[in-house]
FIBA-263408 format. One record per residue (C-alpha): x, y, z; residue number from 1; residue in one letter. Coordinates in nm, 2 decimals. Layout:
<sites>
[site [X Y Z] NUM "A"];
...
</sites>
This chain:
<sites>
[site [1.02 0.21 3.26] 1 "X"];
[site [1.26 0.01 3.06] 2 "X"];
[site [1.27 -0.03 2.66] 3 "X"];
[site [1.28 -0.41 2.70] 4 "X"];
[site [0.98 -0.41 2.88] 5 "X"];
[site [0.80 -0.18 2.65] 6 "X"];
[site [0.92 -0.41 2.35] 7 "X"];
[site [0.78 -0.69 2.52] 8 "X"];
[site [0.44 -0.52 2.58] 9 "X"];
[site [0.41 -0.42 2.19] 10 "X"];
[site [0.50 -0.77 2.10] 11 "X"];
[site [0.23 -0.94 2.32] 12 "X"];
[site [-0.03 -0.68 2.19] 13 "X"];
[site [0.09 -0.74 1.77] 14 "X"];
[site [0.09 -1.10 1.84] 15 "X"];
[site [-0.19 -1.15 2.07] 16 "X"];
[site [0.00 -1.42 2.26] 17 "X"];
[site [0.26 -1.46 2.52] 18 "X"];
[site [0.40 -1.77 2.36] 19 "X"];
[site [0.45 -1.60 2.02] 20 "X"];
[site [0.58 -1.29 2.15] 21 "X"];
[site [0.85 -1.50 2.36] 22 "X"];
[site [0.94 -1.70 2.03] 23 "X"];
[site [0.97 -1.34 1.83] 24 "X"];
[site [1.21 -1.21 2.11] 25 "X"];
[site [1.41 -1.53 2.21] 26 "X"];
[site [1.27 -1.53 2.56] 27 "X"];
[site [1.07 -1.78 2.76] 28 "X"];
[site [0.68 -1.69 2.84] 29 "X"];
[site [0.77 -1.61 3.19] 30 "X"];
[site [1.01 -1.36 3.10] 31 "X"];
[site [0.75 -1.19 2.88] 32 "X"];
[site [0.47 -1.18 3.14] 33 "X"];
[site [0.72 -1.02 3.39] 34 "X"];
[site [0.83 -0.77 3.15] 35 "X"];
[site [0.48 -0.66 3.06] 36 "X"];
[site [0.41 -0.67 3.43] 37 "X"];
[site [0.70 -0.43 3.52] 38 "X"];
[site [0.57 -0.21 3.25] 39 "X"];
[site [0.23 -0.19 3.38] 40 "X"];
[site [0.34 -0.12 3.74] 41 "X"];
[site [0.57 0.15 3.61] 42 "X"];
[site [0.24 0.31 3.46] 43 "X"];
[site [0.03 0.23 3.77] 44 "X"];
[site [-0.25 0.09 3.56] 45 "X"];
[site [-0.32 -0.26 3.39] 46 "X"];
[site [-0.28 -0.25 3.03] 47 "X"];
[site [-0.43 -0.60 2.93] 48 "X"];
[site [-0.76 -0.77 2.96] 49 "X"];
[site [-0.66 -1.09 3.09] 50 "X"];
[site [-1.01 -1.26 3.08] 51 "X"];
[site [-1.01 -1.27 2.72] 52 "X"];
[site [-0.84 -1.50 2.45] 53 "X"];
[site [-0.67 -1.40 2.26] 54 "X"];
[site [-0.52 -1.13 2.48] 55 "X"];
[site [-0.66 -0.78 2.42] 56 "X"];
[site [-0.54 -0.44 2.55] 57 "X"];
[site [-0.77 -0.24 2.77] 58 "X"];
[site [-0.89 0.10 2.64] 59 "X"];
[site [-0.62 0.25 2.79] 60 "X"];
[site [-0.36 -0.02 2.68] 61 "X"];
[site [-0.47 0.03 2.34] 62 "X"];
[site [-0.38 0.39 2.36] 63 "X"];
[site [-0.06 0.32 2.53] 64 "X"];
[site [0.01 0.07 2.23] 65 "X"];
[site [-0.02 0.31 1.99] 66 "X"];
[site [0.21 0.56 2.18] 67 "X"];
[site [0.47 0.28 2.24] 68 "X"];
[site [0.50 0.20 1.86] 69 "X"];
[site [0.58 0.55 1.81] 70 "X"];
[site [0.85 0.55 2.06] 71 "X"];
[site [1.00 0.22 1.94] 72 "X"];
[site [1.00 0.36 1.56] 73 "X"];
[site [1.19 0.68 1.70] 74 "X"];
[site [1.43 0.43 1.90] 75 "X"];
[site [1.49 0.23 1.58] 76 "X"];
[site [1.55 0.55 1.38] 77 "X"];
[site [1.81 0.66 1.65] 78 "X"];
[site [2.00 0.31 1.59] 79 "X"];
[site [1.95 0.35 1.21] 80 "X"];
[site [2.13 0.69 1.25] 81 "X"];
[site [2.42 0.55 1.42] 82 "X"];
[site [2.42 0.22 1.20] 83 "X"];
[site [2.36 0.40 0.84] 84 "X"];
[site [2.73 0.39 0.74] 85 "X"];
[site [2.81 0.01 0.88] 86 "X"];
[site [2.79 -0.26 0.63] 87 "X"];
[site [2.49 -0.49 0.63] 88 "X"];
[site [2.53 -0.77 0.87] 89 "X"];
[site [2.33 -1.02 1.09] 90 "X"];
[site [2.02 -1.24 1.00] 91 "X"];
[site [1.82 -1.11 0.71] 92 "X"];
[site [1.49 -1.33 0.65] 93 "X"];
[site [1.36 -1.30 0.29] 94 "X"];
[site [1.11 -1.47 0.08] 95 "X"];
[site [0.98 -1.52 -0.29] 96 "X"];
[site [0.66 -1.67 -0.43] 97 "X"];
[site [0.64 -2.05 -0.47] 98 "X"];
[site [0.61 -2.03 -0.85] 99 "X"];
[site [0.95 -1.83 -0.85] 100 "X"];
[site [1.13 -2.02 -0.60] 101 "X"];
[site [1.31 -2.29 -0.84] 102 "X"];
[site [1.48 -2.02 -1.04] 103 "X"];
[site [1.55 -1.73 -0.79] 104 "X"];
[site [1.64 -1.88 -0.45] 105 "X"];
[site [1.99 -1.99 -0.56] 106 "X"];
[site [2.09 -1.69 -0.75] 107 "X"];
[site [1.95 -1.45 -0.48] 108 "X"];
[site [2.16 -1.64 -0.22] 109 "X"];
[site [2.48 -1.62 -0.42] 110 "X"];
[site [2.43 -1.27 -0.50] 111 "X"];
[site [2.37 -1.17 -0.13] 112 "X"];
[site [2.65 -1.38 -0.02] 113 "X"];
[site [2.91 -1.23 -0.29] 114 "X"];
[site [2.82 -0.87 -0.20] 115 "X"];
[site [2.74 -0.89 0.17] 116 "X"];
[site [2.96 -1.17 0.32] 117 "X"];
[site [2.85 -1.05 0.68] 118 "X"];
[site [2.47 -1.10 0.61] 119 "X"];
[site [2.33 -1.44 0.72] 120 "X"];
[site [2.02 -1.47 0.48] 121 "X"];
[site [1.75 -1.70 0.56] 122 "X"];
[site [1.56 -1.76 0.23] 123 "X"];
[site [1.18 -1.92 0.20] 124 "X"];
[site [0.91 -1.93 -0.01] 125 "X"];
[site [0.53 -1.94 -0.01] 126 "X"];
[site [0.20 -1.78 -0.17] 127 "X"];
[site [0.24 -1.42 -0.20] 128 "X"];
[site [-0.07 -1.35 0.03] 129 "X"];
[site [0.13 -1.56 0.29] 130 "X"];
[site [0.44 -1.39 0.24] 131 "X"];
[site [0.25 -1.05 0.25] 132 "X"];
[site [0.11 -1.15 0.60] 133 "X"];
[site [0.46 -1.25 0.74] 134 "X"];
[site [0.59 -0.93 0.65] 135 "X"];
[site [0.30 -0.76 0.82] 136 "X"];
[site [0.38 -0.96 1.14] 137 "X"];
[site [0.75 -0.87 1.09] 138 "X"];
[site [0.84 -1.21 1.05] 139 "X"];
[site [1.03 -1.12 0.73] 140 "X"];
[site [1.27 -0.84 0.66] 141 "X"];
[site [1.16 -0.82 0.28] 142 "X"];
[site [0.97 -1.05 0.04] 143 "X"];
[site [0.93 -1.03 -0.34] 144 "X"];
[site [0.55 -1.09 -0.42] 145 "X"];
[site [0.34 -1.10 -0.74] 146 "X"];
[site [0.00 -0.92 -0.73] 147 "X"];
[site [-0.20 -0.70 -0.96] 148 "X"];
[site [-0.06 -0.38 -1.04] 149 "X"];
[site [-0.38 -0.22 -0.87] 150 "X"];
[site [-0.27 -0.40 -0.53] 151 "X"];
[site [-0.37 -0.20 -0.22] 152 "X"];
[site [-0.13 -0.27 0.04] 153 "X"];
[site [-0.19 -0.29 0.42] 154 "X"];
[site [-0.08 0.01 0.63] 155 "X"];
[site [0.28 -0.05 0.78] 156 "X"];
[site [0.39 -0.22 0.45] 157 "X"];
[site [0.62 -0.05 0.23] 158 "X"];
[site [0.61 -0.16 -0.14] 159 "X"];
[site [0.77 -0.08 -0.44] 160 "X"];
[site [0.70 -0.22 -0.81] 161 "X"];
[site [0.97 -0.41 -1.00] 162 "X"];
[site [0.83 -0.47 -1.31] 163 "X"];
[site [0.55 -0.64 -1.51] 164 "X"];
[site [0.53 -1.01 -1.54] 165 "X"];
[site [0.34 -1.16 -1.82] 166 "X"];
[site [0.17 -1.48 -1.77] 167 "X"];
[site [0.13 -1.75 -2.04] 168 "X"];
[site [-0.06 -2.07 -2.13] 169 "X"];
[site [0.19 -2.31 -2.20] 170 "X"];
[site [0.12 -2.65 -2.41] 171 "X"];
[site [0.34 -2.93 -2.57] 172 "X"];
[site [0.52 -2.87 -2.93] 173 "X"];
[site [0.29 -2.89 -3.19] 174 "X"];
[site [0.32 -2.90 -3.59] 175 "X"];
[site [-0.07 -2.81 -3.60] 176 "X"];
[site [-0.25 -2.49 -3.56] 177 "X"];
[site [-0.24 -2.31 -3.19] 178 "X"];
[site [-0.56 -2.25 -2.98] 179 "X"];
[site [-0.67 -1.88 -3.01] 180 "X"];
[site [-0.91 -1.87 -2.71] 181 "X"];
[site [-0.97 -2.05 -2.35] 182 "X"];
[site [-1.23 -2.24 -2.52] 183 "X"];
[site [-1.02 -2.42 -2.80] 184 "X"];
[site [-0.82 -2.59 -2.53] 185 "X"];
[site [-0.97 -2.57 -2.18] 186 "X"];
[site [-1.07 -2.95 -2.25] 187 "X"];
[site [-0.70 -3.06 -2.25] 188 "X"];
[site [-0.69 -3.01 -1.88] 189 "X"];
[site [-0.42 -2.81 -1.68] 190 "X"];
[site [-0.13 -2.90 -1.47] 191 "X"];
[site [-0.09 -2.63 -1.20] 192 "X"];
[site [0.01 -2.56 -0.85] 193 "X"];
[site [-0.21 -2.67 -0.56] 194 "X"];
[site [-0.47 -2.43 -0.44] 195 "X"];
[site [-0.37 -2.07 -0.29] 196 "X"];
[site [-0.17 -2.01 -0.62] 197 "X"];
[site [-0.26 -1.67 -0.75] 198 "X"];
[site [-0.20 -1.79 -1.11] 199 "X"];
[site [-0.47 -2.06 -1.06] 200 "X"];
[site [-0.70 -1.86 -0.92] 201 "X"];
[site [-0.68 -1.60 -1.21] 202 "X"];
[site [-0.74 -1.89 -1.44] 203 "X"];
[site [-1.03 -2.01 -1.26] 204 "X"];
[site [-1.20 -1.65 -1.27] 205 "X"];
[site [-1.14 -1.64 -1.66] 206 "X"];
[site [-1.30 -1.98 -1.71] 207 "X"];
[site [-1.58 -1.92 -1.48] 208 "X"];
[site [-1.67 -1.57 -1.66] 209 "X"];
[site [-1.71 -1.79 -2.00] 210 "X"];
[site [-1.89 -2.05 -1.82] 211 "X"];
[site [-1.62 -2.30 -1.87] 212 "X"];
[site [-1.50 -2.56 -1.60] 213 "X"];
[site [-1.13 -2.57 -1.46] 214 "X"];
[site [-1.01 -2.95 -1.52] 215 "X"];
[site [-0.70 -3.05 -1.31] 216 "X"];
[site [-0.50 -3.32 -1.47] 217 "X"];
[site [-0.21 -3.28 -1.22] 218 "X"];
[site [-0.11 -3.07 -0.92] 219 "X"];
[site [0.26 -3.01 -0.88] 220 "X"];
[site [0.52 -2.77 -0.74] 221 "X"];
[site [0.82 -2.66 -0.94] 222 "X"];
[site [0.86 -2.51 -1.28] 223 "X"];
[site [1.08 -2.79 -1.42] 224 "X"];
[site [0.84 -3.08 -1.31] 225 "X"];
[site [0.54 -2.90 -1.46] 226 "X"];
[site [0.71 -2.80 -1.78] 227 "X"];
[site [0.83 -3.17 -1.83] 228 "X"];
[site [0.47 -3.29 -1.76] 229 "X"];
[site [0.35 -3.05 -2.04] 230 "X"];
[site [0.61 -3.13 -2.28] 231 "X"];
[site [0.49 -3.49 -2.25] 232 "X"];
[site [0.13 -3.38 -2.34] 233 "X"];
[site [-0.01 -3.41 -2.01] 234 "X"];
[site [-0.21 -3.09 -2.00] 235 "X"];
[site [-0.16 -2.72 -2.02] 236 "X"];
[site [0.04 -2.48 -1.78] 237 "X"];
[site [0.02 -2.13 -1.69] 238 "X"];
[site [0.33 -1.95 -1.58] 239 "X"];
[site [0.56 -1.64 -1.61] 240 "X"];
[site [0.66 -1.63 -1.96] 241 "X"];
[site [1.03 -1.55 -1.85] 242 "X"];
[site [1.04 -1.87 -1.70] 243 "X"];
[site [0.92 -2.05 -1.99] 244 "X"];
[site [1.15 -1.87 -2.26] 245 "X"];
[site [1.45 -1.91 -2.07] 246 "X"];
[site [1.39 -2.30 -1.95] 247 "X"];
[site [1.63 -2.58 -2.11] 248 "X"];
[site [1.28 -2.73 -2.24] 249 "X"];
[site [1.17 -2.45 -2.44] 250 "X"];
[site [1.21 -2.63 -2.77] 251 "X"];
[site [0.97 -2.87 -2.66] 252 "X"];
[site [0.71 -2.63 -2.58] 253 "X"];
[site [0.46 -2.40 -2.75] 254 "X"];
[site [0.32 -2.06 -2.59] 255 "X"];
[site [-0.03 -1.99 -2.64] 256 "X"];
[site [-0.12 -1.61 -2.75] 257 "X"];
[site [-0.46 -1.66 -2.62] 258 "X"];
[site [-0.69 -1.37 -2.76] 259 "X"];
[site [-0.93 -1.37 -2.43] 260 "X"];
[site [-0.68 -1.46 -2.17] 261 "X"];
[site [-0.37 -1.28 -2.15] 262 "X"];
[site [-0.31 -1.20 -1.77] 263 "X"];
[site [-0.04 -0.99 -1.64] 264 "X"];
[site [0.08 -0.97 -1.28] 265 "X"];
[site [0.31 -0.71 -1.10] 266 "X"];
[site [0.64 -0.79 -0.92] 267 "X"];
[site [0.63 -0.61 -0.60] 268 "X"];
[site [0.91 -0.58 -0.31] 269 "X"];
[site [0.73 -0.55 0.01] 270 "X"];
[site [0.89 -0.48 0.35] 271 "X"];
[site [0.81 -0.36 0.72] 272 "X"];
[site [1.02 -0.08 0.88] 273 "X"];
[site [1.38 -0.20 0.84] 274 "X"];
[site [1.71 -0.06 0.95] 275 "X"];
[site [1.86 0.14 0.72] 276 "X"];
[site [2.21 -0.06 0.73] 277 "X"];
[site [1.98 -0.37 0.59] 278 "X"];
[site [1.86 -0.17 0.29] 279 "X"];
[site [2.14 -0.24 0.03] 280 "X"];
[site [2.12 -0.62 0.09] 281 "X"];
[site [1.75 -0.62 0.06] 282 "X"];
[site [1.79 -0.41 -0.29] 283 "X"];
[site [2.05 -0.68 -0.40] 284 "X"];
[site [1.80 -0.94 -0.33] 285 "X"];
[site [1.50 -0.79 -0.51] 286 "X"];
[site [1.74 -0.68 -0.81] 287 "X"];
[site [1.85 -1.10 -0.83] 288 "X"];
[site [1.51 -1.20 -0.83] 289 "X"];
[site [1.39 -0.94 -1.06] 290 "X"];
[site [1.69 -0.99 -1.29] 291 "X"];
[site [1.61 -1.36 -1.31] 292 "X"];
[site [1.28 -1.25 -1.48] 293 "X"];
[site [1.46 -0.99 -1.72] 294 "X"];
[site [1.29 -0.71 -1.54] 295 "X"];
[site [1.62 -0.49 -1.47] 296 "X"];
[site [1.72 -0.35 -1.16] 297 "X"];
[site [1.48 -0.33 -0.88] 298 "X"];
[site [1.36 -0.01 -0.73] 299 "X"];
[site [1.55 0.04 -0.39] 300 "X"];
[site [1.33 0.08 -0.08] 301 "X"];
[site [1.31 0.35 0.10] 302 "X"];
</sites>
């Protein structure tokens, strides 16, 4: 019984696909199939129901899978024990929410490269729900995400709160009075991220509760593009307050302090089981993102 055969079996069950398991482990599909078969032969029982799609374990296969996960965690812990004093190195897959990518990816990259020259960071962005799913699948070593403070995370995903993030409605600079409620301004229309954005979903819920429609003027990615369009008077926006306050266009914008809509999100660091040697680099990444929002230092994972 070989660890590589056990690892291949766990990957196939977790991903429900020999192709995805091969991609994750950097092997060919025939090699994955051969390793799983070797593992089954070493135990003397079939572990997969090969008549189903996607692949599913047999009853005993599921029990073996749970035990294998425990064994691999112990193997990882042994490796961590040896590597704990080694500086972070190798590939580190990290991600931030789409809404924060413009202002945080480059500073995070510079911070990691300066502090940990042996790290090979691979940075990406996406919606927070998507990033959380990628962490669950161990496609990322860590991600910074935006969710409510009451968010319940799935089993197997470690999480650390990094600080509260206030969201604000933004409009063009004006000499007149500012709106006080959603009903005072919703008819101007909105410049928002496309479907999938949590900010947009929060606004939709608030409007629906008041019986008001969500009027989309423009869908656009990117803080600078959205704020430029808002400054031109093409609609209102919704984004983290620190991004607006620190933006070069700040003098051309108004922040609306609405009495009936003042959403607050929580910045979280989420990660699966990671080697102890990678923790300092993950912590530096989280600190760089949180620092870009004036949230101070991030909490260390583990």
